[in-house]
C-alpha positions in Angstrom: 9.9 15.6 8.5 9.5 14.5 4.9 6.9 15.3 2.2 6.3 15.5 -1.6 3.5 16.6 -3.9 3.5 15.3 -7.5 1.2 15.7 -10.5 0.2 12.3 -11.6 0.2 12.5 -15.4 3.6 14.1 -15.9 5.3 13.3 -12.7 6.1 17.0 -12.1 7.1 17.7 -8.5 5.1 20.7 -7.1 6.5 20.7 -3.6 9.1 18.7 -1.7 10.7 18.7 1.8 13.5 16.2 2.6 11.9 14.1 -0.1 14.9 11.8 -0.6 15.5 11.0 3.0 15.5 7.3 3.7 12.7 6.6 6.3 10.6 3.7 7.5 7.3 3.7 5.5 5.1 1.4 7.6 2.1 0.1 5.7 2.6 2.6 2.8 4.9 -0.3 1.8 1.7 -2.0 0.5 1.6 0.5 -2.4 4.3 -1.7 -4.0 2.5 -4.9 -2.9 -0.7 -3.7 -4.6 1.3 -2.6 -7.7 2.7 -6.1 -8.2 -0.7 -7.6 -7.6 -2.3 -5.3 -10.1 0.4 -5.9 -12.7 -0.2 -9.7 -12.3 -4.0 -9.2 -12.7 -3.8 -6.8 -15.7 -1.3 -9.1 -17.5 -3.6 -12.0 -17.0 -1.3 -14.1 -14.8 -4.0 -14.2 -12.0 -7.7 -13.3 -12.0 -9.9 -11.4 -9.6 -11.9 -14.6 -8.9 -8.9 -16.8 -8.3 -8.8 -18.5 -4.9 -6.0 -17.7 -2.4 -5.3 -20.0 0.6 -4.0 -18.6 3.8 -0.8 -20.2 5.1 0.5 -20.4 8.7 2.8 -17.5 7.9 0.0 -15.3 6.6 -2.4 -16.2 9.4 0.3 -15.3 12.0 0.9 -11.7 10.8 0.2 -9.1 13.4 -0.9 -5.5 13.2 -3.9 -4.6 11.0 -5.5 -7.8 9.7 -8.8 -9.5 8.9 -7.8 -12.6 11.1 -7.3 -15.1 8.4 -7.3 -18.7 9.6 -4.8 -21.3 8.4 -6.3 -22.9 5.3 -9.0 -20.3 4.9 -9.7 -19.4 1.2 -10.6 -16.0 -0.2 -10.8 -14.5 -3.7 -8.1 -12.3 -5.0 -10.7 -9.5 -5.2 -11.5 -9.8 -1.4 -7.8 -10.0 -0.6 -7.1 -6.8 -2.5 -10.1 -5.1 -1.0 -8.9 -6.0 2.5 -5.3 -4.7 1.8 -6.5 -1.5 0.2 -9.2 -0.6 2.7 -8.1 -2.1 6.0 -4.3 -2.5 5.4 -4.6 -6.3 6.1 -1.1 -7.6 6.7 -2.3 -11.2 6.6 -3.9 -10.7 3.2 -0.7 -9.0 1.9 1.4 -12.0 3.0 -1.1 -14.4 1.5 -1.1 -12.6 -1.9 2.7 -12.4 -1.8 2.9 -16.2 -1.3 0.3 -16.7 -4.0 2.2 -14.7 -6.6 5.8 -15.7 -5.8 5.7 -18.8 -3.6 7.0 -17.1 -0.5 7.1 -13.7 1.0 10.9 -13.6 0.6 10.6 -14.3 -3.1 7.9 -11.6 -3.4 10.1 -9.1 -1.6 12.8 -9.8 -4.2 10.3 -8.8 -6.9 9.4 -5.7 -4.9 13.0 -4.6 -4.8 13.5 -5.4 -8.5 10.5 -3.4 -9.5 11.6 -0.5 -7.3 14.9 -0.5 -9.1 13.2 -0.5 -12.5 11.1 2.5 -11.4 14.2 4.4 -10.3 13.4 4.2 -6.6 17.0 4.8 -5.6 16.4 5.2 -1.8 14.2 2.1 -1.4 15.0 -1.3 0.1 12.1 -3.6 1.2 12.5 -6.5 3.6 8.8 -7.5 3.8 5.5 -6.9 2.0 3.7 -5.2 4.9 5.9 -2.6 6.5 5.7 -4.3 9.9 8.8 -3.5 11.9 9.0 -6.7 13.9 11.1 -8.3 11.1 14.7 -9.0 12.2 15.9 -6.9 9.3 13.2 -4.2 9.7 15.8 -1.5 10.4 16.8 -1.9 6.7 13.2 -1.5 5.4 13.4 2.1 4.1 12.1 4.3 1.3 11.6 8.0 0.7 8.7 10.3 0.0 9.9 10.7 -3.6 10.1 7.0 -4.1 6.7 6.4 -2.6 5.3 9.0 -5.0 6.9 7.2 -7.9 5.3 3.9 -7.1 2.0 5.5 -6.2 1.9 7.3 -9.5 2.7 4.1 -11.4 -0.1 2.3 -9.6 -2.8 5.0 -10.1 -1.7 5.9 -13.6 -1.4 2.5 -15.2 -3.7 0.4 -13.0 -6.8 2.5 -12.4 -8.9 -0.5 -11.4 -7.3 -0.2 -8.0 -9.5 2.8 -7.4 -12.5 0.5 -7.1 -10.9 -0.5 -3.7 -8.9 2.6 -2.6 -12.1 4.8 -2.7 -14.2 2.4 -0.5 -15.1 4.0 2.9 -16.8 0.9 4.4 -17.4 -2.5 3.1 -17.4 -6.2 4.1 -15.8 -9.6 3.3 -16.8 -13.1 4.2 -20.3 -12.6 2.8 -20.9 -9.6 5.1 -19.6 -11.2 8.3 -16.5 -9.1 8.6 -16.5 -5.3 8.3 -13.9 -3.1 6.7 -13.3 0.5 7.4 -10.8 2.6 5.4 -7.7 3.7 7.3 -7.5 6.7 5.0 -10.0 9.1 6.4 -9.5 11.5 3.5 -11.6 9.0 1.4 -14.7 10.2 3.4 -13.7 13.8 4.2 -11.7 15.1 1.3 -13.6 15.8 -2.0 -12.0 14.1 -4.9 -9.9 11.7 -2.9 -9.0 8.5 -4.9 -6.8 6.8 -2.3 -4.3 5.6 -1.4 -2.5 4.1 1.6 -1.8 5.0 5.2 0.9 3.6 7.5 1.8 3.7 11.1 4.3 2.0 13.4 6.1 3.4 16.4 9.3 3.5 14.4 7.9 5.1 11.3 5.4 7.5 12.8 2.3 8.3 10.8 2.7 8.1 7.0 0.4 8.6 4.1 0.4 8.4 0.3 -2.8 10.3 -0.7 -4.2 10.7 -4.2 -7.0 13.1 -5.3 -8.5 14.3 -8.5 -10.2 17.6 -9.1 -11.0 19.5 -12.4 -9.1 17.0 -14.5 -5.9 17.1 -12.4 -4.8 14.2 -10.1 -2.1 14.7 -7.5 -0.1 12.4 -5.3 0.8 13.7 -1.9 3.2 11.9 0.4 3.8 12.6 4.1 6.3 10.6 6.2 7.0 10.6 9.9 4.1 12.8 11.1 3.5 12.9 14.9 -0.2 12.1 14.7 -2.8 10.7 12.4 -4.4 14.2 12.3 -1.1 15.8 11.3 -0.6 13.5 8.3 -4.1 14.2 7.0 -3.8 17.9 7.6 -0.4 18.1 5.9 -1.7 16.4 2.8 
């Protein structure tokens, strides 16, 4: 239904199809969540080894998660790894609260950053893309806007690739396994990330990045009918 292919360095659009249509992005939302986290890390406001404590709200998140318990602590590094690899909603919420005090305050920052980047068809209502929020019907973005924030993340915060290129790993000292939701990391040569998403409402979504022969591309697919379709389309 909607797709876009962009060259990372210049932002040149190479292919687009209904790229400005407002659609639900599911967990591809977390590209913005990761962007704000990386901006905080790279500016020195938080550090990789800082400790984050899971709140009741974070522990109660459904969908993809690592099953944080209330009061459990984890480093920023392991939180980011869990978000990037396993799309952990509980970790996304915990990091949002850590950075802004509450998920609602963090969402305000998400929307402000989207406006700064020129993401004109984007409005976030949460940091995860879950559609069980009362205002979830208003949680929309477009393939073009996803490409903008994906480009910003990969171009200016390359350390995120340490996590987005992981196929399998663990947290909690090896006790909990992580497996990347982005199968292209294993099966597509040169893949550098980035983020999958799925809900019944959004369908199968993907922002994929890959680098070959000195060129890096950002490919966005929204609303695919199956997981296989979104990977094949990219």
